[in-house]
C-alpha positions as CSV (number, residue, x, y, z in Angstrom):
1,X,-9.7,25.4,-17.0
2,X,-9.1,21.6,-16.9
3,X,-6.3,20.5,-14.5
4,X,-4.1,17.8,-16.1
5,X,-1.2,16.4,-14.1
6,X,1.2,15.3,-16.7
7,X,3.8,13.6,-14.5
8,X,1.1,11.3,-13.2
9,X,-0.2,10.6,-16.7
10,X,3.3,9.9,-17.8
11,X,3.9,7.4,-15.0
12,X,0.6,5.7,-15.8
13,X,1.7,5.3,-19.5
14,X,5.1,4.0,-18.3
15,X,3.6,1.5,-15.9
16,X,1.3,0.0,-18.5
17,X,3.9,-0.1,-21.2
18,X,6.5,-1.7,-18.9
19,X,3.9,-4.2,-17.7
20,X,2.9,-5.3,-21.2
21,X,6.5,-5.4,-22.3
22,X,7.4,-7.7,-19.3
23,X,4.7,-10.1,-20.3
24,X,6.2,-10.5,-23.8
25,X,9.8,-10.4,-22.6
26,X,9.1,-13.8,-20.9
27,X,10.1,-15.5,-24.1
28,X,13.7,-14.2,-23.5
29,X,14.1,-14.4,-19.8
30,X,11.2,-15.4,-17.5
31,X,13.1,-14.5,-14.4
32,X,13.9,-11.0,-15.5
33,X,10.3,-10.6,-16.9
34,X,8.8,-11.5,-13.5
35,X,11.0,-8.9,-11.8
36,X,10.1,-6.2,-14.3
37,X,6.4,-7.0,-14.2
38,X,6.6,-6.8,-10.4
39,X,8.1,-3.3,-10.6
40,X,5.4,-2.2,-13.0
41,X,2.6,-3.7,-10.8
42,X,4.1,-1.9,-7.7
43,X,4.1,1.4,-9.6
44,X,0.6,0.8,-10.8
45,X,-0.6,0.2,-7.2
46,X,1.0,3.5,-6.2
47,X,-0.8,5.2,-9.0
48,X,-4.1,3.8,-7.8
49,X,-3.4,5.5,-4.5
50,X,-2.9,8.8,-6.3
51,X,-6.2,8.3,-8.1
52,X,-8.0,7.7,-4.8
53,X,-6.8,11.2,-3.7
54,X,-8.1,13.0,-6.8
55,X,-5.4,12.8,-9.4
56,X,-4.6,13.3,-12.3
57,X,-7.9,14.8,-13.4
58,X,-10.8,16.5,-11.5
59,X,-13.2,13.9,-13.0
60,X,-13.3,10.9,-10.6
61,X,-14.8,8.6,-13.1
62,X,-12.1,9.3,-15.6
63,X,-9.4,8.9,-12.9
64,X,-10.9,5.5,-11.9
65,X,-11.0,4.3,-15.5
66,X,-7.3,5.0,-15.8
67,X,-6.3,2.5,-13.0
68,X,-9.3,0.1,-13.1
69,X,-7.3,-3.0,-14.2
70,X,-6.3,-4.9,-11.0
71,X,-2.8,-5.7,-12.0
72,X,-2.2,-7.1,-8.5
73,X,-5.1,-9.6,-9.1
74,X,-6.1,-9.9,-5.5
75,X,-7.2,-6.3,-4.6
76,X,-10.4,-4.8,-6.0
77,X,-9.8,-1.1,-6.7
78,X,-13.2,0.0,-5.2
79,X,-12.4,-1.9,-2.0
80,X,-8.9,-0.4,-1.9
81,X,-10.4,3.1,-2.4
82,X,-13.1,2.7,0.3
83,X,-10.8,1.2,3.0
84,X,-8.0,3.7,2.2
85,X,-10.3,6.7,2.6
86,X,-11.5,5.3,5.9
87,X,-7.9,4.9,6.9
88,X,-7.4,8.7,6.4
89,X,-9.6,9.4,9.3
90,X,-6.6,10.5,11.3
91,X,-8.3,10.3,14.7
92,X,-8.6,6.5,14.1
93,X,-5.0,5.9,12.9
94,X,-3.7,2.6,14.3
95,X,-7.1,1.8,15.9
96,X,-7.3,-2.1,15.9
97,X,-10.9,-1.9,14.8
98,X,-11.6,1.4,13.0
99,X,-8.4,1.8,11.0
100,X,-8.6,-0.7,8.0
101,X,-4.9,-0.5,7.4
102,X,-3.7,-1.0,11.0
103,X,-1.1,-3.6,11.9
104,X,-2.0,-3.6,15.6
105,X,-4.3,-6.0,17.4
106,X,-6.5,-5.4,20.4
107,X,-4.4,-6.6,23.4
108,X,-7.3,-8.8,24.5
109,X,-7.6,-10.4,21.1
110,X,-3.8,-10.9,21.0
111,X,-3.8,-12.7,24.4
112,X,-6.3,-15.2,23.0
113,X,-4.1,-16.2,20.0
114,X,-2.5,-19.6,20.0
115,X,1.4,-19.8,20.4
116,X,1.7,-20.7,16.7
117,X,-0.3,-17.7,15.5
118,X,1.6,-15.4,17.9
119,X,4.9,-16.7,16.5
120,X,3.8,-16.0,12.9
121,X,2.6,-12.5,13.9
122,X,5.9,-11.7,15.6
123,X,7.8,-12.8,12.6
124,X,5.5,-10.6,10.5
125,X,6.5,-7.6,12.6
126,X,10.1,-7.7,11.4
127,X,10.7,-6.2,8.0
128,X,12.0,-9.5,6.6
129,X,8.9,-11.2,7.8
130,X,6.7,-8.6,6.4
131,X,8.4,-9.0,3.0
132,X,8.2,-12.8,3.0
133,X,4.9,-13.6,4.6
134,X,3.2,-10.2,4.8
135,X,1.4,-10.5,1.5
136,X,-0.2,-13.8,2.6
137,X,-1.3,-12.5,6.1
138,X,-2.4,-9.1,4.8
139,X,-4.4,-10.6,1.9
140,X,-6.0,-13.2,4.2
141,X,-7.0,-10.5,6.7
142,X,-8.4,-8.3,3.9
143,X,-10.5,-11.2,2.5
144,X,-11.7,-12.1,6.0
145,X,-12.7,-8.6,6.8
146,X,-14.6,-8.2,3.5
147,X,-16.3,-11.6,4.0
148,X,-17.5,-10.5,7.3
149,X,-18.9,-7.3,5.7
150,X,-20.3,-9.0,2.6
151,X,-23.8,-7.8,3.4
152,X,-22.8,-4.2,2.8
153,X,-23.7,-3.0,-0.7
154,X,-20.4,-1.2,-1.2
155,X,-18.5,-4.5,-0.5
156,X,-20.7,-6.5,-2.9
157,X,-20.3,-3.9,-5.5
158,X,-16.6,-3.7,-5.2
159,X,-16.2,-7.4,-5.7
160,X,-18.7,-7.7,-8.5
161,X,-16.9,-5.0,-10.5
162,X,-13.6,-6.8,-9.7
163,X,-14.6,-10.1,-11.3
164,X,-14.7,-8.9,-15.0
165,X,-11.7,-6.6,-14.4
166,X,-9.5,-9.4,-13.0
167,X,-10.7,-11.8,-15.7
168,X,-9.6,-9.3,-18.3
169,X,-6.2,-9.0,-16.8
170,X,-5.7,-12.7,-16.5
171,X,-7.0,-13.2,-20.1
172,X,-4.3,-10.7,-21.3
173,X,-1.7,-12.6,-19.3
174,X,-2.9,-16.0,-20.7
175,X,-2.7,-14.6,-24.2
176,X,0.9,-13.4,-23.5
177,X,4.0,-15.6,-23.4
178,X,4.2,-15.3,-19.6
179,X,2.8,-18.3,-17.7
180,X,0.0,-17.6,-15.2
181,X,2.1,-19.0,-12.4
182,X,5.0,-16.6,-13.2
183,X,2.6,-13.7,-13.3
184,X,1.3,-14.6,-9.8
185,X,4.9,-14.7,-8.6
186,X,5.3,-11.2,-10.0
187,X,2.1,-10.1,-8.1
188,X,3.5,-11.5,-4.9
189,X,6.8,-9.7,-5.3
190,X,4.9,-6.5,-5.9
191,X,2.8,-7.0,-2.8
192,X,6.1,-7.7,-0.9
193,X,7.6,-4.4,-2.2
194,X,4.6,-2.5,-1.1
195,X,4.9,-4.0,2.4
196,X,8.3,-2.3,2.7
197,X,6.4,1.1,2.5
198,X,3.6,0.1,4.8
199,X,5.8,-1.6,7.4
200,X,6.3,1.5,9.5
201,X,4.0,4.1,8.0
202,X,2.3,4.5,11.3
203,X,3.0,4.0,15.0
204,X,1.0,4.1,18.2
205,X,1.1,7.6,19.7
206,X,-1.1,9.7,21.9
207,X,-1.1,12.5,19.3
208,X,-2.8,11.9,15.9
209,X,-0.3,14.1,14.1
210,X,2.6,12.1,15.5
211,X,1.5,8.7,14.1
212,X,2.8,9.0,10.5
213,X,6.4,8.6,9.4
214,X,8.8,10.5,7.2
215,X,11.3,8.4,5.4
216,X,13.5,10.9,3.5
217,X,14.5,8.5,0.8
218,X,15.0,9.7,-2.8
219,X,16.0,6.4,-4.4
220,X,14.2,3.8,-6.5
221,X,11.8,2.8,-3.7
222,X,10.7,6.4,-3.3
223,X,10.0,6.5,-7.0
224,X,8.0,3.2,-6.9
225,X,6.1,4.5,-3.9
226,X,5.5,7.9,-5.6
227,X,7.0,9.7,-2.5
228,X,4.4,8.1,-0.2
229,X,7.4,7.5,2.0
230,X,6.9,11.1,3.1
231,X,3.8,9.8,4.8
232,X,3.3,12.4,7.4
233,X,3.3,15.1,4.7
234,X,0.8,13.1,2.7
235,X,-1.5,12.7,5.7
236,X,-1.4,16.4,6.5
237,X,-1.9,17.3,2.8
238,X,-3.7,14.3,1.2
239,X,-4.8,16.2,-1.9
240,X,-1.2,17.3,-2.9
241,X,0.2,15.4,-5.9
242,X,3.0,13.0,-5.3
243,X,5.6,15.0,-7.3
244,X,5.0,18.1,-5.1
245,X,5.5,16.4,-1.7
246,X,9.4,16.6,-1.7
247,X,9.3,20.4,-2.1
248,X,6.6,20.7,0.5
249,X,8.8,18.8,2.9
250,X,11.9,20.8,2.1
251,X,10.1,24.1,2.6
252,X,8.6,23.1,5.9
253,X,10.9,20.3,7.2
254,X,11.2,21.5,10.8
255,X,7.4,22.0,11.1
256,X,6.7,18.5,9.8
257,X,9.2,16.9,12.0
258,X,8.0,18.8,15.0
259,X,4.4,17.9,14.2
260,X,5.1,14.1,13.9
261,X,7.3,14.2,17.0
262,X,10.4,13.2,15.1
263,X,9.1,10.0,13.7
264,X,11.7,9.9,11.0
265,X,14.2,7.7,9.0
266,X,16.9,9.1,6.8
267,X,16.4,6.4,4.0
268,X,15.1,2.9,3.4
269,X,18.7,1.7,4.0
270,X,18.2,3.1,7.5
271,X,14.9,1.2,7.8
272,X,16.5,-2.1,6.6
273,X,19.5,-1.6,8.9
274,X,17.3,-1.1,11.9
275,X,14.4,-3.4,11.3
276,X,15.2,-6.2,8.9
277,X,15.4,-8.7,11.8
278,X,14.2,-6.6,14.7
279,X,10.6,-5.8,15.4
280,X,9.7,-2.1,15.5
281,X,6.4,-2.6,17.3
282,X,4.5,-5.1,19.5
283,X,1.6,-6.8,17.8
284,X,-0.8,-5.7,20.6
285,X,-1.5,-2.0,20.5
286,X,0.6,-0.6,23.4
287,X,-1.8,2.4,24.0
288,X,-5.1,0.7,23.4
289,X,-7.8,1.9,25.8
290,X,-10.7,-0.2,24.5
291,X,-13.4,0.5,21.9
292,X,-15.0,3.9,21.7
293,X,-18.4,4.3,23.2
């Protein structure tokens, strides 16, 4: 029997419809259109994450086709897929070299940074900084890493497939009433929203299972992030669909909070209150013991 996850398909249809409507709504209010487009782009990025983990169908090629258009413009889906799956090697979580999504640096590399670069990185380790400049720093780091790995076939393939896909998205935008500059602003806002989720997803800890957070938010951001704020639950059960995560947490809350050593926030309001202007982490990995042999 073919498995079809209708909630995920419904959200996919919603994301594309809202995205297209926002482009044409630019003739009425460009500011509102940019905000609505940013929300649709954010939701689409969350749906790409779902596809990476095998949803909504069992057929990987069909799943990929559903989220292939790079609405964020800057992130090739195949590269997102490969780096994210590498990130799910939980023994390497937060590793400055082996975790592609880490926000920590090797302490020796950090010590060699100039005062200006250190100041920028420290600002980026506040939530406000991550929202304002995180997309620039994160995208630059992503590009630099891929450029350094450009000899690998999977990297070349990811970018070669990205070129026609992003040209198709930009052609659709060019054909619409929304100016390209306005669409790029929407992309930036979407990347900023996603930085709210990734800001504290992981922490340095001696136990692998205690490195992922649980933010028990049930508001608009949780919807945009497709419950990926319940990140410890997702890392323990990465194949579970987004709409099943809240019940999984409710039924096993004490076990999850014990497993992740209480790395927990009650809501995103709690996250903003505690970290908008205050750094959660040092930039240098506080427990780093050096590269593995």
